[in-house]
C-alpha positions as CSV (number, residue, x, y, z in Angstrom):
1,M,-63.8,279.5,-57.8
2,I,-66.8,277.3,-57.8
3,R,-66.1,274.0,-56.1
4,Q,-66.8,270.8,-58.0
5,P,-69.4,268.6,-56.3
6,G,-68.3,265.2,-55.2
7,L,-71.6,263.5,-56.0
8,S,-74.4,264.3,-58.4
9,V,-77.8,262.9,-57.4
10,I,-80.2,262.5,-60.3
11,I,-83.9,262.1,-59.4
12,P,-86.5,261.2,-62.1
13,T,-89.9,262.6,-61.3
14,L,-93.5,262.7,-62.5
15,N,-96.0,264.3,-60.1
16,E,-93.7,263.7,-57.1
17,A,-94.0,267.0,-55.2
18,V,-95.1,265.4,-51.9
19,P,-92.3,262.9,-51.4
20,L,-89.7,265.0,-53.2
21,R,-89.7,267.6,-50.4
22,G,-88.5,265.2,-47.8
23,L,-85.7,263.8,-50.1
24,L,-84.4,267.2,-51.0
25,N,-84.4,268.3,-47.3
26,K,-82.2,265.3,-46.6
27,L,-79.8,265.8,-49.5
28,L,-79.4,269.5,-48.8
29,E,-77.6,268.5,-45.6
30,Y,-74.5,267.7,-47.8
31,S,-72.6,270.6,-49.3
32,E,-70.7,268.2,-51.6
33,V,-73.9,267.0,-53.3
34,E,-75.3,268.4,-56.5
35,I,-79.1,267.7,-56.9
36,I,-80.7,267.4,-60.3
37,V,-84.4,266.7,-60.8
38,S,-85.2,265.3,-64.2
39,D,-89.0,265.7,-64.7
40,G,-91.3,264.1,-67.2
41,G,-93.9,266.8,-67.4
42,S,-95.5,266.9,-64.0
43,G,-98.9,268.5,-63.5
44,D,-98.2,269.3,-59.9
45,D,-95.6,271.5,-58.2
46,T,-92.7,269.2,-58.6
47,V,-90.5,271.4,-60.8
48,N,-91.3,274.6,-58.9
49,L,-90.5,272.9,-55.6
50,A,-87.2,271.5,-56.9
51,R,-86.0,274.9,-58.1
52,M,-87.3,276.7,-55.0
53,M,-85.2,274.3,-52.8
54,G,-82.1,274.9,-54.9
55,A,-82.0,271.8,-57.1
56,T,-81.4,272.0,-60.9
57,A,-84.5,270.9,-62.8
58,T,-84.8,269.8,-66.4
59,I,-88.1,268.9,-68.1
60,G,-88.7,266.5,-71.0
61,A,-90.7,263.5,-72.2
62,A,-92.0,261.1,-69.5
63,N,-89.6,258.2,-70.2
64,R,-87.6,257.0,-67.2
65,G,-84.4,256.0,-69.2
66,A,-84.4,259.3,-71.1
67,Q,-85.0,261.3,-67.9
68,L,-82.1,259.7,-66.2
69,N,-79.8,260.4,-69.1
70,R,-81.0,264.0,-69.3
71,G,-80.2,264.5,-65.7
72,A,-76.8,262.8,-66.0
73,A,-75.9,265.1,-68.9
74,L,-76.1,268.1,-66.6
75,A,-74.1,266.5,-63.8
76,A,-70.8,268.2,-62.8
77,A,-69.6,265.5,-60.3
78,P,-67.4,262.5,-61.3
79,L,-69.8,260.2,-59.5
80,L,-73.5,259.8,-60.2
81,L,-76.3,258.5,-57.9
82,F,-79.8,257.7,-59.4
83,L,-82.4,258.0,-56.7
84,H,-86.2,257.8,-56.6
85,A,-88.2,260.8,-55.3
86,D,-89.9,258.6,-52.8
87,S,-86.7,257.0,-51.4
88,K,-84.3,258.3,-48.8
89,P,-80.7,257.7,-48.3
90,G,-80.2,255.7,-45.1
91,P,-77.6,256.5,-42.4
92,G,-74.1,256.7,-43.9
93,L,-75.1,256.2,-47.5
94,I,-74.1,259.6,-48.8
95,E,-70.9,259.5,-46.7
96,E,-70.0,256.1,-48.1
97,L,-70.5,257.2,-51.7
98,L,-68.3,260.3,-51.1
99,Q,-65.5,258.0,-50.0
100,I,-65.5,256.1,-53.3
101,D,-62.7,257.0,-55.8
102,P,-64.9,258.6,-58.5
103,Y,-62.2,258.5,-61.1
104,K,-62.0,254.7,-60.9
105,P,-64.6,253.1,-63.2
106,G,-67.2,251.4,-61.1
107,W,-70.9,251.0,-60.3
108,G,-73.3,249.3,-57.9
109,C,-76.1,250.0,-55.5
110,A,-77.1,250.2,-51.8
111,I,-78.8,247.7,-49.6
112,I,-82.5,248.2,-49.9
113,A,-84.9,248.3,-47.0
114,F,-88.6,249.1,-47.5
115,T,-90.4,251.7,-45.4
116,H,-93.2,249.2,-44.4
117,P,-92.1,247.1,-41.4
118,G,-94.1,244.0,-42.4
119,H,-92.5,240.6,-43.0
120,F,-93.5,240.7,-46.7
121,Y,-91.5,243.8,-47.2
122,T,-88.5,242.4,-45.2
123,M,-88.5,239.3,-47.4
124,L,-88.9,241.5,-50.5
125,G,-85.8,243.5,-49.6
126,K,-83.8,240.4,-48.9
127,C,-84.7,239.0,-52.3
128,S,-83.6,242.2,-54.0
129,N,-80.3,242.3,-52.2
130,L,-79.6,238.7,-52.9
131,R,-80.4,239.2,-56.6
132,A,-78.1,242.1,-56.8
133,R,-75.2,240.1,-55.3
134,L,-75.7,236.9,-57.3
135,L,-77.0,238.1,-60.6
136,H,-75.1,241.4,-60.7
137,S,-78.4,243.3,-61.5
138,C,-79.3,246.5,-59.7
139,Y,-82.8,247.9,-59.9
140,G,-83.8,251.6,-59.7
141,D,-85.1,251.6,-56.1
142,Q,-81.7,250.2,-54.9
143,A,-80.0,253.6,-55.5
144,I,-77.8,252.8,-58.4
145,Y,-74.5,254.7,-58.5
146,C,-72.0,254.9,-61.3
147,S,-68.8,256.7,-62.1
148,Q,-69.1,259.3,-64.9
149,A,-66.4,257.5,-66.9
150,L,-68.2,254.2,-66.9
151,F,-71.6,255.8,-67.5
152,Q,-70.2,257.5,-70.6
153,Q,-68.4,254.3,-71.7
154,I,-71.6,252.1,-71.7
155,G,-73.8,254.9,-73.2
156,G,-75.9,255.5,-70.0
157,F,-79.4,254.0,-69.7
158,P,-81.4,252.6,-72.6
159,E,-84.1,255.1,-73.2
160,W,-87.0,252.8,-72.2
161,P,-90.1,253.8,-70.2
162,L,-89.4,250.8,-67.9
163,F,-86.8,248.1,-67.3
164,E,-84.2,250.8,-68.1
165,D,-82.4,249.7,-64.9
166,A,-82.2,246.1,-66.0
167,G,-80.9,247.3,-69.3
168,F,-78.3,249.5,-67.6
169,S,-77.2,246.5,-65.4
170,R,-76.8,244.4,-68.5
171,R,-74.5,247.0,-70.1
172,A,-72.5,247.8,-67.0
173,R,-71.8,244.2,-65.8
174,K,-70.3,243.3,-69.1
175,L,-67.4,245.5,-68.1
176,I,-67.4,245.5,-64.2
177,R,-69.3,243.7,-61.5
178,P,-71.4,245.9,-59.3
179,A,-70.2,246.7,-55.8
180,I,-72.9,246.5,-53.1
181,L,-72.6,249.2,-50.5
182,S,-72.9,248.5,-46.8
183,A,-75.3,251.4,-46.2
184,K,-79.0,251.2,-46.9
185,V,-81.5,253.1,-49.1
186,E,-85.0,253.4,-47.6
187,A,-87.4,252.6,-50.5
188,S,-91.1,253.3,-50.5
189,S,-93.6,250.5,-50.3
190,R,-96.5,252.6,-51.6
191,R,-96.9,250.8,-54.9
192,Y,-97.4,247.4,-53.1
193,E,-99.7,249.0,-50.6
194,Q,-101.8,250.7,-53.2
195,N,-102.2,247.8,-55.6
196,G,-101.9,244.8,-53.2
197,P,-98.6,243.1,-52.5
198,W,-99.2,239.7,-54.0
199,K,-101.0,241.1,-57.0
200,T,-98.1,243.5,-57.6
201,V,-95.6,240.7,-57.3
202,F,-97.5,238.6,-59.8
203,L,-97.7,241.5,-62.3
204,V,-94.0,242.2,-61.8
205,Q,-92.9,238.6,-62.5
206,L,-95.1,238.4,-65.6
207,L,-93.6,241.6,-67.0
208,K,-90.1,240.4,-66.2
209,L,-90.8,237.1,-68.0
210,L,-92.1,238.9,-71.0
211,F,-89.1,241.2,-71.0
212,C,-86.7,238.2,-70.8
213,L,-88.6,236.7,-73.8
214,G,-87.9,239.8,-75.8
215,V,-91.1,241.8,-75.6
216,S,-90.4,245.5,-76.1
217,P,-90.2,247.6,-72.9
218,H,-92.5,250.1,-74.7
219,T,-95.1,247.4,-75.1
220,L,-94.7,246.3,-71.5
221,S,-95.1,249.9,-70.3
222,R,-98.5,250.1,-72.0
223,L,-99.5,246.7,-70.5
224,Y,-98.4,247.9,-67.0
225,R,-100.4,251.1,-67.3
226,S,-103.5,249.2,-68.5
227,K,-103.2,246.8,-65.5
228,K,-103.0,249.6,-63.0
229,S,-105.5,252.0,-64.6
230,G,-108.1,251.2,-62.0
231,G,-106.1,252.9,-59.2
232,T,-103.1,254.9,-60.0
233,A,-102.8,255.4,-63.8
234,G,-103.2,259.1,-63.3
235,R,-99.7,259.3,-62.0
236,G,-98.3,258.9,-65.5
237,N,-96.0,256.3,-67.0
238,H,-93.8,255.5,-64.1
239,D,-95.4,256.6,-60.8
240,G,-91.9,257.0,-59.4
241,Q,-91.2,253.3,-59.6
242,N,-90.3,250.7,-62.3
243,P,-92.7,247.7,-62.1
244,A,-89.6,245.6,-61.5
245,D,-88.4,247.7,-58.6
246,G,-87.9,245.8,-55.4
247,I,-87.8,242.3,-56.8
């Protein structure tokens, strides 16, 4: 008899072969964990790498919300974890998730800590953790988890190319407040390092303001790509991170 996994980890990807290898190596330490890579049409070796290392891989349109939903549709475990390819579960995170009652509707996220040791990134992490606790809003780089029952009840993620995590939080907190885990997720600081930390913060806050004013996430995605086209636009429409991640 095939044993049901205790946790399904869904990883949205688009040209993430380099960071993905490290994450998969970490997750493969846990026999209770099912790994699902939901790819958006990578031009690199992301999908081949995922399958070679034993993960389930599905391919579809490059739309973060849709990718997360496609991955969740394949999940066999009663508890889901949505994790970025360039993130890593910190000490005790997977163990803590496996202790949660997966049949009790619930959701939440981990404490975020950025890979860069600088004061800017320490403050960035503190602001993210405070926002999650006070506003009950969890963003994608904070390792969002959710029971299958609640995920199905709220209809999963809105199929937006960005701010799908904010949309998910809006849906979920109407029913249940998020629980913040005691363990950490180690999130990449690469987007801030590539584009400049303060420039990135300004762009993020502008996009969030426009989103709150009702501008379509599809329109904001095009704006985001145009603003970053000088350096990393070749990575596709979500470069592994939502523009709002981390703030």
